N, C-alpha and C positions, 0 to 999 in steps of 0.2 A: 373300471373297464374289465369286461370278461376276457380272460386269457385262457386259451387251451394249451395245456402242457402235455404233449403226446409224443411217444416214440413209436417208430414203425420197424418191424423186423420181418424177414422172410421166415418161413416155417419149414422145418425138416421133418419129413415122414408124415405118418398118419396117427402117431401115438396120442396126439392131442384130442382126437375124435372121441376117445373113451371118456374124456373128462368134460365133454360139452354138457352144460346145464340147460341151455335152450338155444334155439336157432330161429331166425326170421328172415324171410326174403326181403330184399330192399331194392328199390329202384330210385335213381336220382338223375336229374338233368340240370344243366347249367343255364341260367338266365343271362349271366355276365361273368366275365373272368379275364385272366391274363391272356395275352400280353397287353391288351389295351387299357386295363384298369389295375388298380392296386389291391383289388379284392376279387374273390370269387363269390357269386351269389347262386345258390342252388336250391332246388326243391327236392325234398326227400320223402318217400313213402316207405313205412315199415309197418306191416300189419294194418291195423285200423287207424294208425296215427300218421300225421304228416307235419312237416316243418319247412320253414324258410330259414336258410342258414347263410350267414355272411362271414367269410374268413379272410383275413389279410393274406395277400399273395406273397408271403415270405417263406423261405425255407428254414427249417430248424425245429427245435423242440417246442419253442413258445411262439404262439400266434394269437392275434386277436380273433375272437369268435363271438358271434351273436346268433342266437337261435330262437325262433318264434314258432309256436304251434299254430297251424292253420287248418281249416277244414279239409278233410281228405278229398272232397269233391273239387275244391279249388286246386289242390295239388295235382290231381289227375288231369284237370283241364290245362294247367300250366305245362305239365309234362307233354301233353298231346299237342299243344298249340304254340308254346313259347320257347321250349327248350330244343336245342339242336341235338348234340350227341348225348347219349345216356350211359350210365354205368349201372349194371345189374349184378347183384351178388347175394350170397347167403351169409348173414352175419351169425357167427357162433360165439357163444359166451363161455369162457373157460376160466375158472378160478385158479389162482396161483398165490398161495399165501393170502394176505389181506387184499390183494388186487384182483381185478378181472381183466383178462385179455379179451379183446374183441377180435375175432379171427374172421377176416373177410375172404370168402371163397368166391372168386369172381366167375361170372358167367359170360356167355356170348363171345364177343371178340377178345375178351380178357380171360377166357377160360384157361386154366392151367396155372394162374397166378393166385397164390394164397399169402396174405399179409396179416400179421398179428400186430395189433395196436394196443398200447397201454396208456391210460391217462394217469398223470401223476399230480401231486399237489405242488411240487417244485421240481425244477430241472434236474437237480442232483439227487432226488429221492431214490433210495435203494429199493430194489424189488427182486423177487424170486425169479430166477431164469431157468424155466423148465428145460429138460434135455431137448425137446422139440423146437425150442426157440433158436432160429438161425441168425444170420448176420443182420446187423442194423442197417436200414435203408432210409432213415429219417432225413439225412441231408441230400438224398437223391430225388430230384424233382419228378422224374419219370414215374415214380411210385405214388404220387399224389393223385387222388381221384379225378381232379380237374384235368390233369394231363392224360390219365387213362381214358377219359371220355373222348378226347380229341386224337389221341395216338395210342390205340389199344395195344396190349401185350402181344397179340398175334402179329403185329407189324414190327416188333422189335427185331433187331439183328441178333445173331448168336452172341456177339460180343456184349450187347446190352443185357442179355439174359445171364451172362456169366458173372461170377463174383468180381467185384471191383478190387 
């Protein structure tokens, strides 16, 4: 069974921008998701590629994940006709030691939020922590894309934006 092992962090400052190796705009919409189901089902477009992605609706570092490439034209149609809320962002890739952080700079109603994600081979795998890496938000559901689609960052209270 495919399992995603991923940790999420807020980002401090702009120093990470000097280390970006590539960036790509992304758009994703949700076909199904919590609270009515035990998984989120999303369509994602990045560049010329598109995927259908199914993730277990659980919090934490490890989650079941299935991802299937689909024709971009199909993804565009699904985003336009089947998906409700969308998340748009620019994904930046930044190497840190043997790992690559994917730094999502959110757009639209989520503008101002920047989250770094790192995929690991196991939950306790050590990794380099660059100075720009802020506090971990992996266990906080509000930072998951499925939740940002339905309750964007611009609608959060000052308390929700403050460190926990």
